C-alpha positions in Angstrom: 14.0 -5.2 28.1 11.8 -8.0 29.3 11.3 -6.7 32.9 10.0 -3.3 31.7 7.8 -5.0 29.1 6.4 -7.3 31.8 5.6 -4.4 34.1 4.0 -2.4 31.3 1.9 -5.3 30.2 0.8 -5.9 33.8 -0.1 -2.3 34.6 -1.9 -1.6 31.3 -3.5 -5.1 31.3 -5.0 -4.6 34.7 -6.2 -1.2 33.7 -7.8 -2.0 30.3 -8.6 -5.8 30.2 -11.1 -7.8 32.1 -9.9 -10.6 34.4 -10.4 -13.4 31.9 -8.7 -11.6 28.9 -5.9 -10.5 31.2 -5.2 -14.2 32.2 -5.2 -15.2 28.5 -2.8 -12.4 27.7 -0.6 -13.4 30.6 -0.6 -17.1 29.5 0.3 -16.2 25.9 3.1 -13.9 27.0 4.6 -16.6 29.3 4.7 -18.9 26.3 6.9 -16.3 24.6 9.1 -16.0 27.7 7.8 -12.7 29.1 6.4 -13.2 32.6 3.8 -10.5 33.4 4.4 -9.3 37.0 3.9 -6.4 39.4 6.4 -3.6 39.7 7.4 -4.6 43.3 8.9 -7.8 42.0 11.0 -5.9 39.4 14.4 -4.7 40.5 14.9 -0.9 40.7 16.7 0.2 37.5 16.3 3.9 37.8 18.9 6.1 39.5 18.3 9.2 41.4 19.7 12.1 39.4 19.9 15.8 40.2 17.2 18.1 38.7 19.6 21.1 38.9 20.4 22.6 35.5 24.0 23.6 34.7 25.2 25.9 32.0 27.5 24.0 29.5 28.7 26.8 27.2 31.2 24.5 25.4 28.5 22.2 24.2 26.2 25.1 23.2 29.0 26.7 21.1 29.7 23.3 19.5 26.0 22.8 18.7 25.6 26.3 17.2 28.8 25.9 15.1 27.7 22.5 13.9 24.3 23.8 12.9 25.6 26.9 11.1 28.0 24.9 8.8 25.2 23.6 6.6 23.7 27.0 5.7 27.1 28.4 5.1 28.1 25.6 2.8 24.8 25.8 0.9 25.2 29.5 0.5 28.7 29.3 -0.8 27.9 26.4 -3.2 24.9 28.3 -4.6 26.9 31.5 -5.2 29.7 29.6 -6.9 27.2 27.6 -8.9 25.1 30.5 -10.0 28.2 32.6 -10.7 29.7 29.9 -12.9 26.4 29.6 -14.8 25.8 33.3 -15.3 29.3 34.4 -16.0 31.6 32.2 -17.9 34.9 33.2 -16.2 33.6 33.6 -12.7 35.6 30.8 -11.1 38.8 31.7 -13.0 38.5 35.2 -11.6 38.5 33.7 -8.1 41.7 31.8 -8.9 40.0 28.4 -9.3 
């Protein structure tokens, strides 16, 4: 977003650069279409949200189930793979 870029360039430019270098940077950025400006000229884009934490057990269960699928699949695949390599009729004994 150009407005956030402009604000960050202004704040860091004022902090780090001397006045002459800052003006050169500002001119170069204006040529590219980014107008370096103070934050008070930028519209407020942040919303006020609550800092209260809420327990969401449904999402937690979904996350744990999703993360546990990979180790289970790898374990089953490795047992079936090793069983078929070591013992010739391993998969046929399982009914596959």
